[in-house]
N, C-alpha and C positions, 0 to 999 in steps of 0.2 A: 133756540143757538142752545150748540151744545156748551159753548162756552163765551165769557163776555169779557175781554182782555182790551185793560186803557195802554194805551201806546204813547207815553208823554215826549213831547218834542219831536214830533209826530210830521212835523210839514219842515222840519231843518232836512239839513241832507244824508248823515244815515239814517234818522227815523224814515224817510219818508222810502228808502227802499226796505226797511222794516215792514213798514204798513201796507207797501203793494206788494210784498211778497206774502204776507198773513193774510188778506186780504185775497187773494186770488189764489193760494194752496188753502185754504179752508173755508170754503163760500159753509160750514156747517158754525162757524168762530162769527160772536159778533166784536167787531174792532172798534173800538174809541181811539180818533187821533186827540190826544189832548194836547195845545197848543196854543201859548202865550200870543202869537205871532208877533214876538223881535223883531228885530231887521232881519237877522237869519231865520226866520219860519215864515215860507214861500207855498201860496197850497197850489201853485201852478206845475209844482212838481207833480201835484197828484191827478190833476186831471184826465186820468185816464181811467182814478178808480171814482170815481166823488160819486159816480149815479151806482156807485153799488150798491147791491139791497144790505149788504153786511157790512157798509162800513158808516159811522157816522164823526164827523166833524165838529168838539165842542173848543170853545175857544179860552180861555181858562187858564191864569197863573197858578203855579203847582204851590204856589205861596197863602194860595187862599184855601186855609185848613179847612173851613165849613165847606166850601163848595165844591172840594174834592170829595169831602167826606156826602154831602148829599147826596154826589154823582154814584159815587159808590153805592148806597141802596138805592136809586132809583134803578141804575142798572142792572146790581143783582153781579157785579163783579166779581169774578174771580180768579185773577191776574193783572197785574203790572208787570212790564216792560220801560224799565224808567232811562230815558235817553236825555229827555230837556236840559238842558242846559246851558250858561256859557263857558269857554270854549278858548277864544281866541287870547293865546298867552300877553300881544302886548297891552291887548285893551285891559286885561286884570290890573298889569302893572301901572294906567293911569287910574285904576277906579279900582281896586283890591274888596270895595265895601258890598256893590251889585250883586262880585264873584261867589260871595261866603253867604249874599240874602238867597239866593238864584240856589246854588251847588251843594249847599248845605240848611240852609233853612227848609229848601223847596226839596230836599227832599226826605224831612224830616215832617214835613205837612204829609205827604205822603205816607211815609212811613204809620206815621198814628194815625188820619184816616184807616188804613188799612190794617190797622189793629184792633181801634174799636168796633168798625164793622168786621171781621172776619171772627171776633172773639163772639159778636156775638148769635151768628149761626148755633145751631144745633150742630151742624156738623164742625164747627171752627176752623181747623189749619187744614182740613180733609179739602184735598182738590186744589187748595192754594200758592199761587210760587207772585214772592217778589223779587222780581228780576234786577239788577241795578248794573247799567252798564259804565266802565271806568275809563281810567289811560294807563298806557303804559309811564307817562309825566310822574305817578307818587311813589317810583321807586328812584326817582334821582338822576344820576346821569351815570354809564359805564367808561373805561378809559377805554382808548384808541390802544392797546398793549396786545401783545403774543409773549410768552413765555421762551417759545422758543426761537424768539429775536428774529422773528421775520417782520420787513416792514411791509401790513395792512396795504390794501387788501388781500386775502388769501383766503384760498381755500379750508374751510373747515366743514369736519363735520356734527352734528349736531347730537342730544341723547335721541334723537329720533331716528338717527340714520343717516340723513339726508345729508348732502352735500350741499352746503352754498356759499359765496361769497361775503365776506366777511371781515369788520374792522374793528373787531377784538377780540379773545376769547372767551370774554363772559358775557352772558344775558341773563336777564330779567326773569326770574322764576317765579313761580306763584309763595315761597318761603321767605323771598328779601321784606328785608324789614326797610319798611315806608324811610322816603329821604326825598320831596318834597325841593325844589327850590324857587320855583314864582305860587305868585297869590292862584292863579288858575291852579296850579296840584296840589297846594294847600288845601284849598277847598275841598275839592275832590279825595284826594285825601279823609279829608275829614267823614265826608258823607260816606265815603266807604266804610268806615269807623260805623258809623249810626249805623249801618245796615246790617253788619255783622253782630253789633251790641242790639238787637231786637230780634235776630235771632237767640242771642246767651243766655238775652233776661226774659223774653215774653214766648222761645217756641216757635215766632215767624217760619214759616219755607222760604228763607230765602238763597240768593243766588249770589255769585258779585262776577263780571269780567272784565278783563287790562288788554284795552285792546291797542295797536300801534295807528300810527299814521295809519287812512284813507285818501283815497282817490279815486273818483270815479263821478257822471253824473251828476249835475244839481247841485254843486260843495257852491256854499257861497261867495263869491269871486275877494275877498278878502286873502284867504289861502293861497299859499306858493303855487300852485298848479293850475289852477282856475283863474288866479290872475298873472302868473307870465304866460299865458298862452293866450290871455285877450292882447297883454300888452304887446306879445310877439306878432300878435292880428295889425294894430295898431300902430307898428315902430315905435312905443312909448317905451322909457327906460326901463330895467330889469334889478331893481336894488336889490343886491343885493349879500346878507352883513357879513362884516367880519370877511373873511377869505372865501367864505361858500365851505368850508371844511365840518363843519356838524353832519352827522352821519344819522339817519334817520331810517326805519323800518317802515317799510312802503306795503298796503294793504289794500289790494281793489275792494269797494266798497261792497259788491255785493257776498261775496267771498264772506264781508264781515256778519252783514247778511244772515246768509247761510247760519254760521256759525252761532248767530244770536239763536233763529228759531230751533236750531238740536238743544243746546245748553236747555232755551226754555223748556224741554218736550223731555227733554231726559238726561240733564243735569241732574249732579247726586247735589240734597236738599246741604246749606251752611257751607260750599266747594267756591274757591275760586277758580275759575278757570283764564289762563292768559289768551290769548286769539292774535298770530302774527304770520306773518308775512313769509319769514327768513330771508329777506328782500335787502339787504343795505345798500343804502345809497348815502353819498354825498352830498350837497343839497349842488353843487357846482356844474357838479355832473348832471344831475336830474336836470338841471338848470341849461346846459345842450343837448343831452336827451330832446327836451324839447323844443328848444330852437332849429334843430335837425331833424326831427319830425315836421314839425307847422311848416318850416320853410319849405321838406316836401311835399305838401298836403299840396301849399300855396301856389308851385312850381315855382318859387323863388331856386335859385343857385343855393342845394345846402350851405349851414353855416353862414349864409349871408348876415344874418342879424345877431351874429355871435362880440360886435361893437355895443348891442344895446345895453350888455352890462358893466352894473355901473355898482361900485363896492361903496357901502355905509358901514356907519356906524355898529358896532356890533351889539345886539340887545342887553340891555341888564342880564344878569344870570341865564346866561343863554349856555346850554345843555349840550356835551362836546357828542354826545353819542346814547341813542337807546337801539335795545334790541330786546325782543324778542322771543324767547320760549317757548313754542304751543309744544310740545312733546305730549303734557299733559292730555292735552284736548284730541289730539293725533289719537293716542293709545286709547285713553278711555272710551272716547263718544267717533272715534271714526274718523274727524275731522282734517281735510289741510286743502289749500289757498287749490281753484281750481285754473288759476289764468297767471302765466309769467308774467315776469313786470313788463316785457315789449311787449308783447300780447293784449295786456291793461293798458299800457298809455298810450298805446296808437286807436284804442276804442274811445279812447278817451278826448284826447285833443279831437278828435275825429265828432266826436259828438260836439264839442263845445262848439268848433267852429260850423256845425250845420246849425246848429241852434243860437245864433246872434242874437235872434230875437228874443229868445230868455234872460240871455245875458248884459243884452240892452236896456231889457225891462228890470233890471234889479240893480246895473251899476245907473240909472237915472231915480229909482225909488219909487218908478210906476207901479212895482206892482203890491208896493204896501198900500197906497190910496187905492185901489182895484178892490184889491179887500177889508182894507178901511170901510169905506162906502158898502160893500155889499154886507157886513152888520152892521152899521147901526140904522139897515133901512129892516134887522129883523124880527 
């Protein structure tokens, strides 16, 4: 094989799309999907490639330093794409220790294993790369303001020269100071610092990316879009935090996977790249789009399920607005989103409605029992 790459968290939402892309696009690479298979990991996400000759799944906790180190030695790993993380903010508020353990200590385990193995080789760092995927939430929150006094949303031109609808005049750029507000984002911020420290201290070839909210197929249905699609289908309540006015930038998951592929191969060592869609939406507006789309596809009168919206007490420390400026990535490497939101959300809604068996297996927990039994017998 030309290269051997570990992709951590490859059975998760974003990770499964990255694994599929690399396995299919690079048959000369050996792709090792390393995943602990927590509740958010589901190998059914990868059934279409599980028998490919250049794909291997390894069930392992990234905190298992000895296991990771031995795997790197046995497989002669020269690249790591690190996506494994606890990522649900509500869960981090209830259980910050788990987030610190996985997101911080797990990342440190991977870094140290890679350092010891790569430094032992005659070529050392040559041809090696540690790519750490992070989140826009490390930057804190942005205000919903416009210095010209125009009420948002308004049309603005990003530094890339593209016009888009925005809820504020400022955006997250790569040089911003970190200001995490939740245990989740604090843990991710800490892991980002460790990655950069391993480059600055040891010379490890690293790269970090911070991405906006992803949506698309195979997302675990605790997240807003798949949860609400399923609830609308079954006419269950749609719980909205506060007034639903929090703003997020949304990116179709396959566009994120393409960006990861590009940055892994062509990004500059020790650089940070922001990945975003220039696609800001209030939560309540996203929910209304989902209701109208699901109702239309299912043959219901448009807006028939608007009465499912229920407003609940806002989340603690709920940031008002995230908005990524991905100009650097566009200018330096030529990446940009391929889908407009309307097209992406249509594809996403249809996928979940067409894959009700997948959704039922996830919501019932049956997917975990199937793979637990499989690996007990190995």
